[in-house]
BAZAMAR-993348 format. One record per residue (C-alpha): residue number from 1; x, y, z; residue in one letter. Coordinates in nm, 4 decimals, decimal comma. Layout:
<doses>
+-----+----------+----------+----------+------+
! seq !        u !        v !        w ! type !
+-----+----------+----------+----------+------+
! NUM !        X !        Y !        Z !    A !
...
+-----+----------+----------+----------+------+
</doses>
This chain:
<doses>
+-----+----------+----------+----------+------+
! seq !        u !        v !        w ! type !
+-----+----------+----------+----------+------+
!   1 !  19,4039 !   7,7963 !   2,5184 !    M !
!   2 !  19,2232 !   7,4707 !   2,6295 !    T !
!   3 !  18,9325 !   7,5205 !   2,8546 !    K !
!   4 !  18,9813 !   7,4108 !   3,1959 !    K !
!   5 !  18,7588 !   7,1407 !   3,3435 !    I !
!   6 !  18,5391 !   7,2881 !   3,6175 !    R !
!   7 !  18,5004 !   7,0377 !   3,9026 !    I !
!   8 !  18,2663 !   7,0720 !   4,1877 !    L !
!   9 !  18,3866 !   6,8969 !   4,5055 !    F !
!  10 !  18,1086 !   6,8437 !   4,7551 !    A !
!  11 !  18,1132 !   6,7525 !   5,1115 !    I !
!  12 !  17,9025 !   6,8435 !   5,4159 !    G !
!  13 !  18,1532 !   7,0545 !   5,6084 !    S !
!  14 !  18,5156 !   7,0978 !   5,6709 !    L !
!  15 !  18,5447 !   6,9176 !   6,0161 !    G !
!  16 !  18,8603 !   6,7453 !   6,1106 !    G !
!  17 !  18,7814 !   6,4035 !   5,9762 !    G !
!  18 !  18,9819 !   6,1825 !   5,7264 !    G !
!  19 !  18,7277 !   6,2391 !   5,4337 !    A !
!  20 !  18,7651 !   6,6156 !   5,4705 !    E !
!  21 !  19,1495 !   6,6048 !   5,4912 !    R !
!  22 !  19,1807 !   6,3891 !   5,1844 !    V !
!  23 !  18,9457 !   6,6371 !   4,9959 !    L !
!  24 !  19,1436 !   6,9396 !   5,1203 !    L !
!  25 !  19,4743 !   6,7842 !   4,9883 !    D !
!  26 !  19,2952 !   6,7020 !   4,6517 !    Q !
!  27 !  19,2032 !   7,0614 !   4,6232 !    L !
!  28 !  19,5422 !   7,1755 !   4,6973 !    A !
!  29 !  19,7278 !   6,9589 !   4,4559 !    R !
!  30 !  19,4856 !   6,9534 !   4,1642 !    L !
!  31 !  19,6661 !   7,0824 !   3,8430 !    N !
!  32 !  19,5413 !   7,4308 !   3,7819 !    R !
!  33 !  19,6596 !   7,4299 !   3,4306 !    A !
!  34 !  19,3826 !   7,1612 !   3,3513 !    K !
!  35 !  19,1274 !   7,2086 !   3,6168 !    F !
!  36 !  18,9296 !   7,4741 !   3,7989 !    A !
!  37 !  18,8127 !   7,3378 !   4,1431 !    P !
!  38 !  18,5285 !   7,4827 !   4,3346 !    L !
!  39 !  18,3645 !   7,3517 !   4,6610 !    L !
!  40 !  18,0171 !   7,2804 !   4,7680 !    Y !
!  41 !  17,9403 !   7,2629 !   5,1452 !    L !
!  42 !  17,6110 !   7,2083 !   5,3320 !    V !
!  43 !  17,7484 !   7,3971 !   5,6296 !    S !
!  44 !  18,0193 !   7,6510 !   5,6212 !    H !
!  45 !  18,1889 !   7,5158 !   5,9306 !    T !
!  46 !  18,4727 !   7,3094 !   6,0413 !    G !
!  47 !  18,8309 !   7,3278 !   6,1936 !    S !
!  48 !  18,9853 !   7,2707 !   5,8459 !    L !
!  49 !  18,8326 !   7,5814 !   5,6790 !    L !
!  50 !  19,1483 !   7,7719 !   5,7394 !    A !
!  51 !  19,3384 !   7,5310 !   5,5248 !    E !
!  52 !  19,1299 !   7,5690 !   5,2239 !    L !
!  53 !  19,3230 !   7,6931 !   4,9201 !    P !
!  54 !  19,2510 !   8,0708 !   4,8640 !    E !
!  55 !  19,1599 !   8,0252 !   4,4908 !    D !
!  56 !  18,8855 !   7,7525 !   4,5545 !    V !
!  57 !  18,5361 !   7,9319 !   4,5391 !    P !
!  58 !  18,3081 !   7,8115 !   4,8068 !    V !
!  59 !  17,9279 !   7,7654 !   4,7791 !    F !
!  60 !  17,7771 !   7,6881 !   5,1145 !    A !
!  61 !  17,4042 !   7,6207 !   5,1497 !    F !
!  62 !  17,3722 !   7,7571 !   5,5016 !    D !
!  63 !  17,5382 !   8,0906 !   5,3930 !    S !
!  64 !  17,2652 !   8,1408 !   5,1272 !    R !
!  65 !  16,9585 !   8,0025 !   5,2907 !    H !
!  66 !  16,7882 !   8,0666 !   5,6170 !    S !
!  67 !  16,6381 !   7,7693 !   5,8148 !    A !
!  68 !  16,2692 !   7,7365 !   5,7110 !    P !
!  69 !  16,0200 !   7,8397 !   5,9713 !    R !
!  70 !  15,8275 !   7,5319 !   5,9149 !    W !
!  71 !  15,9908 !   7,2042 !   5,8244 !    N !
!  72 !  15,8605 !   6,8683 !   5,7289 !    W !
!  73 !  16,0379 !   6,5538 !   5,6143 !    P !
!  74 !  16,2426 !   6,5828 !   5,2912 !    G !
!  75 !  16,1924 !   6,9643 !   5,2768 !    R !
!  76 !  16,5648 !   7,0441 !   5,3360 !    I !
!  77 !  16,6821 !   6,7711 !   5,1250 !    H !
!  78 !  16,4753 !   6,9101 !   4,8240 !    R !
!  79 !  16,6155 !   7,2571 !   4,8901 !    Q !
!  80 !  16,9689 !   7,1197 !   4,8951 !    L !
!  81 !  16,9089 !   6,9314 !   4,5618 !    V !
!  82 !  16,7823 !   7,2445 !   4,3927 !    A !
!  83 !  17,0451 !   7,4657 !   4,5419 !    D !
!  84 !  17,3321 !   7,2389 !   4,4131 !    M !
!  85 !  17,1648 !   7,2098 !   4,0698 !    A !
!  86 !  17,1598 !   7,5893 !   4,0608 !    R !
!  87 !  17,5203 !   7,6060 !   4,1323 !    V !
!  88 !  17,6189 !   7,3499 !   3,8761 !    I !
!  89 !  17,4165 !   7,5374 !   3,6082 !    R !
!  90 !  17,5449 !   7,8960 !   3,6990 !    E !
!  91 !  17,9097 !   7,7881 !   3,7509 !    Q !
!  92 !  17,8914 !   7,5781 !   3,4262 !    Q !
!  93 !  18,0371 !   7,2804 !   3,6138 !    I !
!  94 !  18,1652 !   6,9904 !   3,3926 !    D !
!  95 !  18,1990 !   6,7171 !   3,6720 !    L !
!  96 !  18,0718 !   6,6804 !   4,0328 !    V !
!  97 !  18,2861 !   6,4897 !   4,2693 !    F !
!  98 !  18,0804 !   6,4139 !   4,5876 !    D !
!  99 !  18,2540 !   6,2705 !   4,9008 !    H !
! 100 !  18,0635 !   6,0596 !   5,1667 !    T !
! 101 !  17,7151 !   5,9180 !   5,1191 !    F !
! 102 !  17,5571 !   6,2206 !   5,2760 !    H !
! 103 !  17,6617 !   6,4237 !   4,9755 !    M !
! 104 !  17,5780 !   6,1437 !   4,7309 !    T !
! 105 !  17,2130 !   6,1772 !   4,8519 !    L !
! 106 !  17,2236 !   6,5371 !   4,7320 !    I !
! 107 !  17,4420 !   6,5224 !   4,4397 !    A !
! 108 !  17,2766 !   6,2199 !   4,2746 !    G !
! 109 !  16,9414 !   6,3972 !   4,2112 !    P !
! 110 !  17,1107 !   6,7351 !   4,1536 !    A !
! 111 !  17,3254 !   6,6189 !   3,8602 !    T !
! 112 !  17,0420 !   6,4317 !   3,7196 !    A !
! 113 !  16,8489 !   6,7617 !   3,7145 !    V !
! 114 !  17,1484 !   6,9645 !   3,5894 !    A !
! 115 !  17,2566 !   6,6854 !   3,3449 !    K !
! 116 !  17,6036 !   6,6904 !   3,4776 !    T !
! 117 !  17,8521 !   6,3941 !   3,4964 !    K !
! 118 !  17,9420 !   6,2713 !   3,8428 !    R !
! 119 !  18,1936 !   6,0661 !   4,0538 !    I !
! 120 !  18,0684 !   5,9489 !   4,3940 !    S !
! 121 !  18,3225 !   5,8564 !   4,6568 !    L !
! 122 !  18,2427 !   5,5735 !   4,9079 !    V !
! 123 !  18,4640 !   5,6014 !   5,2143 !    V !
! 124 !  18,3192 !   5,3403 !   5,4347 !    C !
! 125 !  18,1230 !   5,0188 !   5,4206 !    D !
! 126 !  17,7838 !   5,1614 !   5,2922 !    P !
! 127 !  17,5520 !   4,9352 !   5,4817 !    E !
! 128 !  17,7209 !   4,9898 !   5,8277 !    K !
! 129 !  17,7855 !   5,3563 !   5,7585 !    D !
! 130 !  17,4176 !   5,4300 !   5,6840 !    L !
! 131 !  17,2851 !   5,2407 !   5,9874 !    V !
! 132 !  17,5280 !   5,3978 !   6,2357 !    S !
! 133 !  17,4945 !   5,7606 !   6,1066 !    N !
! 134 !  17,1253 !   5,7840 !   5,9958 !    E !
! 135 !  16,8508 !   5,7054 !   6,2592 !    S !
! 136 !  16,5570 !   5,8201 !   6,0464 !    R !
! 137 !  16,4257 !   5,7102 !   5,7025 !    F !
! 138 !  16,6934 !   5,4587 !   5,6410 !    Q !
! 139 !  16,4773 !   5,2611 !   5,3966 !    F !
! 140 !  16,4031 !   5,5731 !   5,1863 !    F !
! 141 !  16,7678 !   5,6854 !   5,2009 !    K !
! 142 !  16,9003 !   5,3532 !   5,0902 !    K !
! 143 !  16,6661 !   5,3546 !   4,8055 !    R !
! 144 !  16,7864 !   5,7116 !   4,7051 !    L !
! 145 !  17,1509 !   5,6038 !   4,7437 !    L !
! 146 !  17,0943 !   5,2833 !   4,5378 !    K !
! 147 !  16,9788 !   5,5038 !   4,2430 !    K !
! 148 !  17,2503 !   5,7536 !   4,3031 !    A !
! 149 !  17,5250 !   5,5043 !   4,2778 !    Y !
! 150 !  17,3810 !   5,3176 !   3,9959 !    Q !
! 151 !  17,3568 !   5,6328 !   3,7873 !    T !
! 152 !  17,7046 !   5,7767 !   3,8705 !    A !
! 153 !  17,9521 !   5,7805 !   3,5788 !    D !
! 154 !  18,2000 !   5,6263 !   3,8401 !    V !
! 155 !  18,1834 !   5,5199 !   4,1876 !    V !
! 156 !  18,5175 !   5,5315 !   4,3687 !    L !
! 157 !  18,5737 !   5,3058 !   4,6752 !    A !
! 158 !  18,8690 !   5,3705 !   4,9096 !    V !
! 159 !  18,9550 !   5,0107 !   4,9423 !    S !
! 160 !  18,8605 !   4,6628 !   4,7873 !    E !
! 161 !  18,6547 !   4,5697 !   5,0838 !    G !
! 162 !  18,4375 !   4,8890 !   5,0482 !    V !
! 163 !  18,4225 !   4,8255 !   4,6670 !    R !
! 164 !  18,2777 !   4,4799 !   4,7159 !    E !
! 165 !  18,0349 !   4,5987 !   4,9792 !    A !
! 166 !  17,9117 !   4,8886 !   4,7644 !    T !
! 167 !  17,8518 !   4,6514 !   4,4780 !    I !
! 168 !  17,6644 !   4,4033 !   4,7122 !    A !
! 169 !  17,4671 !   4,6681 !   4,9102 !    S !
! 170 !  17,3558 !   4,8832 !   4,6086 !    Y !
! 171 !  17,3529 !   4,6193 !   4,3204 !    D !
! 172 !  17,5951 !   4,8270 !   4,1206 !    C !
! 173 !  17,7547 !   4,7322 !   3,7961 !    D !
! 174 !  18,0923 !   4,6043 !   3,9007 !    P !
! 175 !  18,2492 !   4,7746 !   3,5996 !    A !
! 176 !  18,1420 !   5,1304 !   3,7261 !    S !
! 177 !  18,2825 !   5,0666 !   4,0796 !    V !
! 178 !  18,6650 !   5,1168 !   4,1153 !    R !
! 179 !  18,9097 !   5,1135 !   4,3923 !    T !
! 180 !  19,1397 !   5,4122 !   4,4467 !    M !
! 181 !  19,3186 !   5,4123 !   4,7855 !    Y !
! 182 !  19,3241 !   5,7347 !   4,9808 !    N !
! 183 !  19,6614 !   5,9158 !   4,9059 !    P !
! 184 !  19,8851 !   5,9969 !   5,2061 !    I !
! 185 !  20,0300 !   6,3520 !   5,2102 !    N !
! 186 !  20,3780 !   6,2633 !   5,3170 !    L !
! 187 !  20,5107 !   6,6196 !   5,2787 !    E !
! 188 !  20,2561 !   6,7588 !   5,5081 !    R !
! 189 !  20,3157 !   6,4682 !   5,7610 !    I !
! 190 !  20,6767 !   6,5117 !   5,7623 !    D !
! 191 !  20,6623 !   6,8883 !   5,7996 !    G !
! 192 !  20,4289 !   6,8648 !   6,1060 !    Y !
! 193 !  20,6076 !   6,5739 !   6,2621 !    F !
! 194 !  20,8800 !   6,7777 !   6,4298 !    N !
! 195 !  20,6681 !   7,0667 !   6,5019 !    Q !
! 196 !  20,5039 !   7,1355 !   6,8329 !    G !
! 197 !  20,6293 !   7,1314 !   7,1809 !    D !
! 198 !  20,4470 !   6,8170 !   7,3090 !    L !
! 199 !  20,6644 !   6,6154 !   7,5458 !    K !
! 200 !  20,5085 !   6,3010 !   7,6865 !    L !
! 201 !  20,6679 !   6,1481 !   7,9943 !    A !
! 202 !  20,9536 !   5,9286 !   7,8853 !    P !
! 203 !  20,9151 !   5,6723 !   8,1774 !    E !
! 204 !  20,5662 !   5,5857 !   8,0636 !    Q !
! 205 !  20,4434 !   5,3816 !   7,7635 !    F !
! 206 !  20,2079 !   5,5952 !   7,5634 !    H !
! 207 !  19,9420 !   5,4557 !   7,3325 !    V !
! 208 !  19,7815 !   5,6966 !   7,0977 !    V !
! 209 !  19,4604 !   5,6749 !   6,8959 !    S !
! 210 !  19,2927 !   5,9326 !   6,6612 !    C !
! 211 !  18,9419 !   5,9585 !   6,5024 !    G !
! 212 !  18,5969 !   6,0957 !   6,5545 !    R !
! 213 !  18,4411 !   6,0217 !   6,8822 !    L !
! 214 !  18,1775 !   5,7941 !   6,7308 !    H !
! 215 !  18,0666 !   5,4391 !   6,8044 !    L !
! 216 !  18,2225 !   5,3308 !   6,4789 !    Q !
! 217 !  18,5759 !   5,3990 !   6,6150 !    K !
! 218 !  18,5531 !   5,1469 !   6,9072 !    G !
! 219 !  18,7090 !   5,3674 !   7,1666 !    F !
! 220 !  18,4949 !   5,1958 !   7,4290 !    S !
! 221 !  18,6809 !   4,8784 !   7,3505 !    C !
! 222 !  19,0118 !   5,0656 !   7,3894 !    L !
! 223 !  18,9089 !   5,1928 !   7,7223 !    I !
! 224 !  18,8034 !   4,8517 !   7,8438 !    N !
! 225 !  19,1322 !   4,7130 !   7,7323 !    A !
! 226 !  19,2944 !   4,9838 !   7,9331 !    A !
! 227 !  19,1103 !   4,8790 !   8,2365 !    E !
! 228 !  19,2190 !   4,5185 !   8,1891 !    K !
! 229 !  19,5854 !   4,6183 !   8,1484 !    L !
! 230 !  19,6044 !   4,8652 !   8,4395 !    I !
! 231 !  19,3985 !   4,7064 !   8,6927 !    Y !
! 232 !  19,4166 !   4,3337 !   8,5772 !    G !
! 233 !  19,7863 !   4,3170 !   8,4719 !    K !
! 234 !  19,9177 !   4,6075 !   8,6847 !    G !
! 235 !  20,0757 !   4,7907 !   8,3907 !    L !
! 236 !  20,0309 !   5,1262 !   8,5651 !    T !
! 237 !  20,2925 !   5,2955 !   8,3460 !    N !
! 238 !  20,0474 !   5,2858 !   8,0499 !    L !
! 239 !  19,8912 !   5,6158 !   7,9128 !    R !
! 240 !  19,6210 !   5,6274 !   7,6510 !    F !
! 241 !  19,5672 !   5,9442 !   7,4402 !    H !
! 242 !  19,2567 !   5,9516 !   7,2177 !    I !
! 243 !  19,2612 !   6,2478 !   6,9796 !    L !
! 244 !  18,9341 !   6,3727 !   6,8327 !    G !
! 245 !  18,5986 !   6,5221 !   6,8978 !    E !
! 246 !  18,2454 !   6,3703 !   6,8291 !    G !
! 247 !  17,9088 !   6,2889 !   6,9578 !    P !
! 248 !  18,0266 !   6,0268 !   7,2083 !    C !
! 249 !  18,2508 !   6,2508 !   7,4232 !    R !
! 250 !  18,0340 !   6,2690 !   7,7195 !    E !
! 251 !  17,9624 !   5,8974 !   7,7127 !    E !
! 252 !  18,3338 !   5,8256 !   7,6872 !    L !
! 253 !  18,4136 !   6,0557 !   7,9697 !    E !
! 254 !  18,1635 !   5,8856 !   8,1910 !    R !
! 255 !  18,3157 !   5,5483 !   8,1106 !    E !
! 256 !  18,6667 !   5,6736 !   8,1892 !    I !
! 257 !  18,5464 !   5,8037 !   8,5301 !    Q !
! 258 !  18,3481 !   5,4874 !   8,6233 !    Q !
! 259 !  18,6367 !   5,2758 !   8,5482 !    K !
! 260 !  18,8849 !   5,4851 !   8,7491 !    R !
! 261 !  19,0985 !   5,5708 !   8,4472 !    L !
! 262 !  19,1042 !   5,9487 !   8,4681 !    S !
! 263 !  19,4833 !   5,9310 !   8,5346 !    D !
! 264 !  19,5442 !   5,6825 !   8,2609 !    Y !
! 265 !  19,3160 !   5,7610 !   7,9664 !    V !
! 266 !  19,2944 !   6,1078 !   7,8073 !    F !
! 267 !  19,0507 !   6,2618 !   7,5635 !    L !
! 268 !  19,2892 !   6,5086 !   7,4086 !    A !
! 269 !  19,0163 !   6,6635 !   7,1710 !    G !
! 270 !  19,0902 !   6,7778 !   6,8084 !    F !
! 271 !  19,4472 !   6,8335 !   6,7310 !    Q !
! 272 !  19,5639 !   7,0413 !   6,4337 !    S !
! 273 !  19,8899 !   6,8434 !   6,4545 !    N !
! 274 !  19,8276 !   6,4815 !   6,5806 !    P !
! 275 !  20,1702 !   6,3856 !   6,4431 !    F !
! 276 !  20,3524 !   6,5239 !   6,7416 !    Q !
! 277 !  20,1758 !   6,2642 !   6,9425 !    Y !
! 278 !  20,2847 !   5,9999 !   6,7026 !    Y !
! 279 !  20,6497 !   6,1268 !   6,7504 !    R !
! 280 !  20,6207 !   6,1024 !   7,1274 !    E !
! 281 !  20,4105 !   5,7818 !   7,1677 !    A !
! 282 !  20,5272 !   5,4180 !   7,1629 !    Q !
! 283 !  20,2230 !   5,2535 !   6,9936 !    L !
! 284 !  19,9388 !   5,3705 !   6,7602 !    F !
! 285 !  19,6102 !   5,1803 !   6,7986 !    C !
! 286 !  19,3168 !   5,1701 !   6,5655 !    L !
! 287 !  19,0169 !   5,0211 !   6,7558 !    S !
! 288 !  18,7579 !   5,0607 !   6,4944 !    S !
! 289 !  18,4573 !   4,8309 !   6,4627 !    L !
! 290 !  18,4476 !   4,8988 !   6,0883 !    Y !
! 291 !  18,6499 !   5,1255 !   5,8541 !    E !
! 292 !  18,6553 !   5,2311 !   5,4841 !    G !
! 293 !  19,0392 !   5,2685 !   5,4488 !    F !
! 294 !  19,1733 !   5,3674 !   5,7852 !    G !
! 295 !  19,3671 !   5,6964 !   5,6877 !    L !
! 296 !  19,4979 !   5,7685 !   6,0466 !    V !
! 297 !  19,6572 !   5,4106 !   6,0435 !    L !
! 298 !  19,8448 !   5,4860 !   5,7248 !    A !
! 299 !  19,9500 !   5,8214 !   5,8558 !    E !
! 300 !  20,0918 !   5,6538 !   6,1828 !    A !
! 301 !  20,2899 !   5,4223 !   5,9731 !    M !
! 302 !  20,4349 !   5,7149 !   5,7771 !    A !
! 303 !  20,5382 !   5,8591 !   6,1236 !    C !
! 304 !  20,7407 !   5,5481 !   6,1936 !    R !
! 305 !  20,5476 !   5,4346 !   6,5070 !    I !
! 306 !  20,4505 !   5,0720 !   6,5501 !    P !
! 307 !  20,0731 !   5,0127 !   6,4891 !    V !
! 308 !  19,8037 !   4,7760 !   6,6038 !    L !
! 309 !  19,4622 !   4,7724 !   6,4376 !    A !
! 310 !  19,1391 !   4,5877 !   6,4252 !    T !
! 311 !  19,0867 !   4,3727 !   6,1336 !    D !
! 312 !  18,7780 !   4,5364 !   5,9879 !    C !
! 313 !  18,6111 !   4,3980 !   5,6757 !    P !
! 314 !  18,7966 !   4,6585 !   5,4838 !    S !
! 315 !  19,0767 !   4,8996 !   5,5208 !    G !
! 316 !  19,3410 !   4,7915 !   5,7848 !    P !
! 317 !  19,3920 !   4,4494 !   5,6523 !    G !
! 318 !  19,4819 !   4,5871 !   5,3234 !    E !
! 319 !  19,6980 !   4,8606 !   5,4452 !    I !
! 320 !  19,8974 !   4,6196 !   5,6716 !    L !
! 321 !  19,9123 !   4,3300 !   5,4148 !    A !
! 322 !  19,7058 !   4,1090 !   5,6608 !    N !
! 323 !  19,9493 !   4,1769 !   5,9482 !    G !
! 324 !  20,2766 !   4,1934 !   5,7781 !    E !
! 325 !  20,3458 !   4,5556 !   5,8614 !    W !
! 326 !  20,1545 !   4,5725 !   6,2016 !    G !
! 327 !  19,9461 !   4,3569 !   6,4310 !    R !
! 328 !  19,5702 !   4,2847 !   6,3698 !    L !
! 329 !  19,3027 !   4,1807 !   6,6153 !    V !
! 330 !  18,9225 !   4,1107 !   6,5669 !    S !
! 331 !  18,7097 !   4,4126 !   6,5906 !    P !
! 332 !  18,5373 !   4,4436 !   6,9221 !    G !
! 333 !  18,7802 !   4,1840 !   7,0973 !    N !
! 334 !  18,8728 !   4,3697 !   7,4072 !    V !
! 335 !  19,0837 !   4,0667 !   7,5374 !    D !
! 336 !  19,2753 !   4,0429 !   7,2100 !    A !
! 337 !  19,3339 !   4,4162 !   7,2040 !    L !
! 338 !  19,4690 !   4,4181 !   7,5654 !    A !
! 339 !  19,6892 !   4,1211 !   7,4750 !    D !
! 340 !  19,8441 !   4,2783 !   7,1898 !    Q !
! 341 !  19,9116 !   4,6087 !   7,3698 !    I !
! 342 !  20,0752 !   4,4018 !   7,6570 !    C !
! 343 !  20,2968 !   4,2204 !   7,4031 !    N !
! 344 !  20,4067 !   4,5609 !   7,2544 !    A !
! 345 !  20,5076 !   4,6677 !   7,6102 !    V !
! 346 !  20,7069 !   4,3482 !   7,6936 !    T !
! 347 !  20,8555 !   4,2865 !   7,3267 !    H !
! 348 !  20,8822 !   4,6441 !   7,2077 !    Y !
! 349 !  21,1955 !   4,5912 !   7,0070 !    E !
! 350 !  21,0189 !   4,3368 !   6,7955 !    N !
! 351 !  20,7425 !   4,5865 !   6,7184 !    W !
! 352 !  20,9882 !   4,8484 !   6,6225 !    K !
! 353 !  21,1854 !   4,6444 !   6,3810 !    S !
! 354 !  20,9350 !   4,6550 !   6,1105 !    I !
! 355 !  20,8687 !   5,0305 !   6,1324 !    V !
! 356 !  21,1192 !   5,1337 !   5,8588 !    P !
! 357 !  20,9686 !   4,8876 !   5,6163 !    A !
! 358 !  20,6129 !   4,9990 !   5,7126 !    A !
! 359 !  20,7040 !   5,3640 !   5,6155 !    R !
! 360 !  20,8462 !   5,2344 !   5,2856 !    E !
! 361 !  20,5288 !   5,0564 !   5,2155 !    R !
! 362 !  20,3299 !   5,3881 !   5,2666 !    I !
! 363 !  20,5618 !   5,5747 !   5,0346 !    E !
! 364 !  20,5156 !   5,3099 !   4,7517 !    K !
! 365 !  20,1402 !   5,2407 !   4,7840 !    M !
! 366 !  19,9881 !   5,5583 !   4,8865 !    F !
! 367 !  20,2199 !   5,8400 !   4,7672 !    G !
! 368 !  20,0308 !   6,1605 !   4,6460 !    Y !
! 369 !  20,1985 !   6,1965 !   4,3055 !    D !
! 370 !  20,0667 !   5,8873 !   4,1489 !    S !
! 371 !  19,7379 !   5,8912 !   4,3253 !    S !
! 372 !  19,6581 !   6,2499 !   4,1899 !    M !
! 373 !  19,7724 !   6,1506 !   3,8426 !    Q !
! 374 !  19,5303 !   5,8668 !   3,8415 !    K !
! 375 !  19,2559 !   6,0949 !   3,9544 !    L !
! 376 !  19,3208 !   6,3617 !   3,7124 !    E !
! 377 !  19,3326 !   6,1168 !   3,4236 !    N !
! 378 !  18,9961 !   5,9757 !   3,5569 !    L !
! 379 !  18,8398 !   6,3380 !   3,5493 !    F !
! 380 !  18,9517 !   6,3914 !   3,2068 !    E !
! 381 !  18,8326 !   6,0643 !   3,0677 !    S !
! 382 !  18,4820 !   6,1029 !   3,2132 !    I !
! 383 !  18,4316 !   6,4672 !   3,0935 !    V !
! 384 !  18,5739 !   6,3810 !   2,7420 !    E !
! 385 !  18,3566 !   6,0733 !   2,6962 !    N !
+-----+----------+----------+----------+------+
</doses>
């Protein structure tokens, strides 16, 4: 019997983000006849832990190591690198597949120590992602990331825009950086779509948005647009539902209260089934200042709801074919965002008319079967070379 390829997937935790969701789907769908998947976590936490396939062993740093009594810059990072290298050796890992730059910082040196092959996944514009998520030691972390990406066997980018930004930011060999779009789990989406007892008031026009409550997602712009529409244009039948959790919740709550929008804008928190909101709402809005891919946008299109998105340097424009399958506005442009939402309210039949074709585009471009086959072929080619 041919030996299975042992792949260590690596991510910080299993919170409810797009990167975590994609990793879970990859673990679930990986061909067990050829591959044996394992999972490395920094923190054994997250709302998606319950969905982890039962046959996937988990190695969580925080479950095996106590927080040090004394800490200094770099100590935890060195412990993480040593711990992952130990797991790689003990579990006889053939290939490490790290998701997000936080894990690349660990997997880069760990695979160098363990002399193991590696694929690093870049899920967002690396320059902006580093600046917005890391407040300390950015210079040193960028140097570490540059070395990690340059020494990876393959760097996977989730869009062409992210690929170009990765090459430019980290001076990578273009031949080693490939684009592989995030696959969309249509079977899961369709299964959840009709589940749940959510009923939104039919006499109102509901706008739904979904993502981590972080500055990156531009929810403050969406709240400002809501204020313009409700108090400036008198569209008091509008309701905005923002799904997700994150560090900006308190700030966004204050902004909603200060703008007198508590009856119109709702922070609905993390939703294990966001698709029932897509079923009930009239418009999906992605207000991000930057994206890598925009998984929630593609998922909304799969749910046959009209979409409006910001034209980030990467992601939404590629998904929407530069506006063919949904409307695009400039990131951070509150007036344009408000104008397009207003247009959706007044010309809704026009917006709905492209929904079937948008769903078809998602099926053709981002279906899981072809995406997983490409990924598995890549795994085999790297291990065999």
